[in-house]
C-alpha positions as CSV (number, residue, x, y, z in Angstrom):
1,X,-0.1,-0.1,0.0
2,X,1.5,3.2,-1.0
3,X,1.9,5.6,2.3
4,X,-0.1,8.3,2.3
5,X,0.6,11.7,1.9
6,X,1.4,14.9,4.4
7,X,0.9,18.2,4.2
8,X,1.3,20.9,7.1
9,X,-0.3,24.3,6.7
10,X,-1.9,27.0,9.3
11,X,-4.9,28.6,8.9
12,X,-6.0,32.4,10.7
13,X,-8.0,32.4,13.6
14,X,-9.1,35.0,15.9
15,X,-5.6,36.9,14.4
16,X,-3.9,33.7,15.7
17,X,-2.3,31.2,13.7
18,X,-3.7,27.3,14.3
19,X,-1.2,24.5,12.5
20,X,-2.5,21.2,11.2
21,X,-1.5,18.2,9.9
22,X,-3.3,16.0,7.0
23,X,-2.5,12.7,6.5
24,X,-4.2,11.7,2.7
25,X,-6.1,13.3,0.4
26,X,-8.9,15.2,1.8
27,X,-11.0,15.4,-1.4
28,X,-10.6,11.8,-2.2
29,X,-11.4,10.4,1.7
30,X,-14.8,12.5,1.2
31,X,-15.0,11.5,-2.7
32,X,-14.9,7.9,-1.4
33,X,-17.4,7.9,1.3
34,X,-14.8,8.0,4.1
35,X,-15.0,10.8,5.7
36,X,-11.8,12.5,7.3
37,X,-11.0,11.8,11.0
38,X,-10.0,14.6,13.1
39,X,-8.3,14.0,16.3
40,X,-8.8,16.0,19.0
41,X,-5.0,16.4,21.2
42,X,-5.3,16.4,25.2
43,X,-3.4,18.0,27.7
44,X,-4.8,20.4,27.6
45,X,-1.8,21.5,25.8
46,X,0.1,18.4,25.0
47,X,0.0,19.2,21.1
48,X,-0.3,16.4,18.3
49,X,2.8,14.6,18.8
50,X,1.3,11.9,20.8
51,X,-1.1,11.2,18.8
52,X,0.4,10.7,15.6
53,X,-0.1,6.9,15.4
54,X,-3.6,7.8,15.0
55,X,-2.3,8.5,11.5
56,X,-2.8,4.4,10.9
57,X,-6.3,5.1,10.5
58,X,-5.6,6.5,7.3
59,X,-4.2,3.2,6.0
60,X,-7.4,2.5,4.6
61,X,-7.8,5.5,2.1
62,X,-9.3,7.9,5.0
63,X,-7.8,11.3,5.7
64,X,-6.0,12.2,9.3
65,X,-6.3,15.2,10.5
66,X,-4.3,16.4,13.4
67,X,-3.7,20.2,14.5
68,X,-2.1,21.8,18.0
69,X,-4.5,23.8,19.6
70,X,-4.1,27.3,20.2
71,X,-1.3,28.0,22.9
72,X,1.2,24.7,22.2
73,X,2.9,22.7,19.8
74,X,3.2,24.8,16.1
75,X,0.6,27.1,17.0
76,X,0.4,30.8,18.5
77,X,1.8,30.4,22.1
78,X,0.2,33.5,24.3
79,X,2.1,32.9,27.5
80,X,1.0,36.4,28.5
81,X,-2.7,35.6,27.8
82,X,-5.0,36.4,30.8
83,X,-6.5,33.3,32.4
84,X,-9.9,34.0,31.4
85,X,-8.6,33.9,27.5
86,X,-8.9,30.1,27.6
87,X,-11.7,28.3,28.0
88,X,-13.5,25.4,26.4
89,X,-15.5,27.6,24.1
90,X,-12.4,29.3,22.8
91,X,-11.2,25.4,21.5
92,X,-14.8,24.8,20.2
93,X,-14.3,27.6,18.2
94,X,-10.9,27.2,17.2
95,X,-12.3,23.7,15.9
96,X,-15.1,24.9,13.8
97,X,-13.1,27.3,11.9
98,X,-10.4,24.9,11.3
99,X,-12.7,22.4,9.9
100,X,-14.1,25.4,8.0
101,X,-11.0,26.4,6.6
102,X,-10.2,23.3,5.4
103,X,-13.1,22.8,3.5
104,X,-14.4,19.6,5.5
105,X,-18.2,18.8,5.2
106,X,-18.7,15.9,6.8
107,X,-16.1,14.3,9.3
108,X,-15.5,11.7,12.3
109,X,-14.1,13.1,15.1
110,X,-11.8,11.4,18.1
111,X,-10.9,13.1,20.9
112,X,-8.3,11.5,23.6
113,X,-8.1,12.5,27.2
114,X,-9.0,16.5,27.1
115,X,-9.8,16.2,23.7
116,X,-12.5,13.7,24.4
117,X,-13.5,16.1,27.1
118,X,-13.7,18.5,24.2
119,X,-15.7,16.5,21.5
120,X,-18.8,16.5,23.2
121,X,-18.5,20.0,23.7
122,X,-18.1,20.6,20.0
123,X,-21.0,17.9,19.2
124,X,-23.4,19.6,21.8
125,X,-22.3,23.3,20.7
126,X,-23.4,22.2,16.7
127,X,-23.1,18.5,15.3
128,X,-23.3,19.8,11.8
129,X,-21.1,17.5,9.8
130,X,-20.2,15.3,12.9
131,X,-20.5,11.4,11.1
132,X,-19.3,9.4,14.4
133,X,-17.8,10.8,17.6
134,X,-14.9,8.8,19.4
135,X,-14.3,9.4,23.2
136,X,-10.6,8.0,24.3
137,X,-9.5,7.9,27.4
138,X,-11.4,10.7,28.8
139,X,-13.7,11.7,31.8
140,X,-17.7,13.0,32.1
141,X,-16.4,15.4,34.7
142,X,-13.1,16.5,36.6
143,X,-15.0,15.5,39.7
144,X,-14.7,12.0,38.8
145,X,-11.2,12.4,37.1
146,X,-10.2,13.1,40.6
147,X,-11.8,10.3,42.6
148,X,-10.3,8.4,40.0
149,X,-6.7,10.4,40.3
150,X,-6.7,9.8,43.9
151,X,-8.0,5.8,44.0
152,X,-4.7,5.0,41.7
153,X,-2.7,7.7,43.9
154,X,-3.5,5.4,46.9
155,X,-2.1,2.8,45.7
156,X,1.4,3.9,44.7
157,X,3.9,3.2,47.0
158,X,3.8,5.4,50.6
159,X,7.2,7.3,50.0
160,X,5.9,8.6,46.6
161,X,2.9,9.3,48.1
162,X,4.3,11.2,50.6
163,X,6.8,13.3,48.7
164,X,3.4,14.1,46.1
165,X,1.7,15.6,49.4
166,X,4.5,17.1,50.7
167,X,5.7,19.1,47.4
168,X,1.9,19.8,46.5
169,X,1.6,21.5,50.5
170,X,4.5,23.6,50.2
171,X,3.8,24.6,46.4
172,X,6.8,23.3,44.7
173,X,5.5,20.7,42.1
174,X,8.1,21.7,40.1
175,X,11.0,20.3,41.8
176,X,12.6,17.1,40.3
177,X,11.4,14.9,43.8
178,X,7.6,16.0,42.8
179,X,8.4,14.9,38.9
180,X,10.2,12.0,39.7
181,X,7.3,10.9,42.1
182,X,4.6,11.7,39.3
183,X,6.7,9.4,36.6
184,X,6.1,6.8,38.8
185,X,2.4,7.4,38.1
186,X,2.8,8.1,35.0
187,X,4.8,4.7,34.0
188,X,1.6,2.8,35.4
189,X,-1.6,4.6,34.3
190,X,-0.6,7.3,31.5
191,X,1.7,5.1,29.3
192,X,3.5,2.0,29.8
193,X,5.2,1.2,26.5
194,X,9.5,1.3,27.5
195,X,11.1,2.6,26.3
196,X,8.7,5.8,26.1
197,X,8.1,6.7,22.0
198,X,9.8,10.0,21.2
199,X,6.7,11.7,20.0
200,X,4.8,11.1,23.6
201,X,8.4,12.5,25.0
202,X,7.8,15.6,22.4
203,X,3.9,16.1,23.3
204,X,5.6,16.2,27.6
205,X,8.7,18.5,26.6
206,X,6.5,20.7,25.1
207,X,4.3,21.5,28.0
208,X,7.7,21.6,30.2
209,X,8.1,24.6,27.4
210,X,5.2,26.2,27.5
211,X,3.2,25.1,30.3
212,X,0.9,28.3,29.9
213,X,-2.8,26.4,28.8
214,X,-2.2,23.3,30.9
215,X,-1.2,25.0,34.4
216,X,-4.4,27.3,33.5
217,X,-6.7,25.0,33.1
218,X,-5.8,21.7,34.6
219,X,-2.7,22.3,37.1
220,X,0.8,21.6,37.9
221,X,-0.7,17.4,37.7
222,X,-2.7,15.0,36.2
223,X,-4.0,14.8,40.0
224,X,-3.7,18.1,41.2
225,X,-5.9,20.4,39.4
226,X,-6.1,23.6,40.2
227,X,-7.1,24.8,37.2
228,X,-9.7,26.5,35.4
229,X,-11.5,23.1,34.8
230,X,-11.4,21.9,38.0
231,X,-15.3,22.0,37.9
232,X,-16.1,21.4,34.6
233,X,-18.9,18.5,33.8
234,X,-20.5,17.5,31.0
235,X,-22.6,14.8,32.8
236,X,-25.7,16.6,32.5
237,X,-25.9,17.8,28.9
238,X,-25.4,14.3,27.3
239,X,-28.7,13.5,27.0
240,X,-28.3,16.0,23.9
241,X,-25.4,14.0,22.3
242,X,-27.0,12.5,19.2
243,X,-24.2,10.9,16.9
244,X,-22.6,7.6,17.2
245,X,-20.3,7.4,20.1
246,X,-17.2,4.6,20.8
247,X,-16.2,5.2,24.3
248,X,-12.4,3.5,24.7
249,X,-10.0,3.1,27.4
250,X,-7.0,1.1,28.9
251,X,-7.2,-1.8,31.3
252,X,-4.6,0.1,33.7
253,X,-5.7,3.7,32.2
254,X,-5.8,6.9,35.1
255,X,-9.3,7.1,33.3
256,X,-10.9,4.3,35.1
257,X,-14.6,3.4,34.2
258,X,-16.3,5.7,36.4
259,X,-14.8,8.5,34.9
260,X,-16.2,7.7,31.3
261,X,-19.7,4.9,33.0
262,X,-22.1,8.6,32.1
263,X,-21.5,8.3,28.4
264,X,-22.6,5.0,28.3
265,X,-25.3,5.5,31.0
266,X,-26.7,9.2,29.0
267,X,-25.5,8.9,25.1
268,X,-28.1,7.4,23.0
269,X,-26.2,5.8,20.3
270,X,-22.9,4.6,22.2
271,X,-20.5,1.5,22.6
272,X,-17.5,0.9,24.7
273,X,-14.4,-0.9,24.5
274,X,-11.1,-1.9,27.4
275,X,-7.6,-2.4,25.7
276,X,-6.1,-5.0,27.7
277,X,-2.8,-4.2,27.6
278,X,-3.1,-0.9,28.3
279,X,-3.2,2.6,29.8
280,X,-4.0,6.5,29.2
281,X,-2.5,5.8,25.7
282,X,-4.2,2.5,23.4
283,X,-2.9,4.4,20.6
284,X,0.9,3.9,21.7
285,X,0.6,1.1,23.7
286,X,-1.6,-0.9,21.5
287,X,-1.4,0.3,18.1
288,X,-2.9,-2.2,15.8
289,X,-5.6,-2.9,18.0
290,X,-6.7,0.6,18.5
291,X,-6.5,0.7,14.4
292,X,-8.6,-2.3,14.6
293,X,-11.1,-1.7,16.6
294,X,-11.4,2.5,16.0
295,X,-11.3,2.1,12.7
296,X,-13.9,-0.4,12.5
297,X,-16.4,2.1,14.0
298,X,-15.3,4.6,11.5
299,X,-15.9,2.4,8.9
300,X,-19.5,1.4,10.2
301,X,-20.1,4.9,10.2
302,X,-19.1,6.4,6.9
303,X,-22.1,7.5,4.8
304,X,-23.8,4.2,2.8
């Protein structure tokens, strides 16, 4: 099979630039009845790099669109923006601006982690053109996310728990000791692949280089959430999602079943799949199985 073409570019958004990467041919993808899949990366602020394995979804002739949300990666960085600038609505509007600029009329929407929180917000705001929604490793509310995180945190070695608590209390979460303690959690529940793939390392590195969005909306770590998303929830609005939806997670995922159960309870047309050998990044940890499961779902919901 020929290697799909790749092109990159930027589109203007409110005077800033959103960078995108298209794997495959958008026109050919649409013409053959296989709408492109647009990927919403996590973080917030993690950039697209760690999601590049999802280009495997292009192997059947479907175009795959990655992009860097505003404030990270190759898109415009705004380290001096007022914290109130970084809202869910901002990223919903940015997404719609990108899809419109690329001339995409019908598409599958796939969100991973924070992207899987943003995906339902996009659909609830306007589901025009959405053929399906895939929610990968994501919570329906931050309260549920923190409940799961604290459950998993209590299973860490006592000395690791102690280090986390001490630095959170002292406000020294940027210390190397805290980072090392977090790495224990990450190795269990975020990415179990060893060595950590370079594209995953690249996403983490760019958060370190500019943590503006992550720190403002989330906080210093996965379970020390003090940012603007702390009270976020989509639970009470899920009945409004009318597009076919797939919910996936890993068996060792920090996104424990309690965080995504509301999607199953309240979305009318929904199914789920758990990847037995994965944590928070099945697309990295079990890429072939991820492509098989998600690709099959997309094909099932292509126009016929």
